[in-house]
N, C-alpha and C positions, 0 to 999 in steps of 0.2 A: 483572576486568571480565567480566561475562557477555556472551556473543555467541550470538545465536539466528539460525538460518538456516532459511527454508522455501523450497521450490522445487516448481514444478509445470509440466507441459506443458499448453498450451492450444491447442485446435483452432480457432485464429483467426490471421490474418496478423499478424506483428509490428507493422506500422504501426498496425493497428486496436487492438491491445492497448496500444501506446504512446500512442495518441491518448487513450484513456480514462485511463491512468495520469497523463499529463502535465496533465490538466484539474484543476489544483490546487484549484479551488473547487467541484468537483462529484463527489467520491468517493461521496457518498451517492446520486447519481443514475446514474453511469456505471460505477463500478468495484466498489463493495461495498454496494449497496443492502441495507438490513436490518441489515448489520453496522455501518455508519455511518448514523445516523438523520438527521443534519443537519450542514451545514457553513456557516460564515459567514466571509467574508474580512475581514481587518483589516491592511491594508498588505501586508507580505511574509509575514504569518502567517495561519493559518486557525484558527478555533475549531471543533473537531470534537466532536460529541456522538455517543457510541457507543450501541449497542443496549441496554446495561445502565444508561444514564444518565450514565456517566462522561463528563466534558468535559475536553478537552486543548487547550492552545494549542500549535500546531506552527508552527515557523519554517521557511520555505523556505530551504534552504542552497544547492542547485544544481538546475537543470533543464537537462539536457544532451541536446539533440535528437539529436546525432550518435551518442552512446553509448546513447541511449534509457534514461537513468538519472536518477532523481529522488532527491534527498537532503533530509532534513528532520530537525529536532530538536524534541523536546517540551521546552518551556522553562518548564513549571510542573509541579505535581503531586509525586509521591513520588520522582522521580528526582534524584540528584545529578549524573548524566550520562546523556544519551540521544542517540544518533545512529542514524538509520535510512536505508536506501537500498533502492530497488526498481529493478530493471533488467529490460528485455525483450530477449531474444536470439532470433535465428532458430533454429527447430528444423526437423526433417525434415518433408516433406509440407506445406510452407507454414504450419506451426504456429509456436508460440512457446514459449520457456522464460521463466517468470516467477520471478525470484529476489528475495526480501525478506530483508534482513539488519538486525538491530538489535543494537547494543552499548549496554549499560546498566549503571548502578550505582544502588543497591546490588545486588549479585549475587542476593540473596534474591528480588528481584522477578521474576527469570527464570522461576521456577516458575509464576507467575501469567500472565506475558506470553506465554510459548511457546504454550500452548493457544489463546490469543486470536489469535496470528499464524497458527496452523494453520487456525483457523476463518475468518479473513480471507482467507487464500490460497485456501481452498476456495470462498469466495464469489466471489472474482475469477474463478476458473476457470468456475464455474457461470454467472455473469453474462455473461462475454465469449463463452463458447461458445454460449449462447442467443442473444446478439446476432448472432454470426456466422452462426448457422443461419437467422435471420430474413432476413438479407441474401442468403444463397445461393439 
């Protein structure tokens, strides 16, 4: 099974980063605008449309406010297995560490998914640092 991990520090308080991450229905507005073009809720799932037109149905597995951790699974598409989590941890100087991990099968898809996760993580950083700067 392929496992992909991205991590970045964000110059924004952990609670602000978590508030954007935990907003299950609005990643296209608050977390990764431009990377995610649209999101529609359907029960515990969301239908996500990405910048390249790819559409994925993601099932909410867990939203843990105490750990600031969100877990989801893509339940359609090319995967025979997909599980992802994103977590927000406190960093020095009132900043945050954002960690995104995806485990998937078939392994061959990792070569395509890894650069997308890097792009998504960079978008999270850019979006939330800009938001924090407007508030400051």
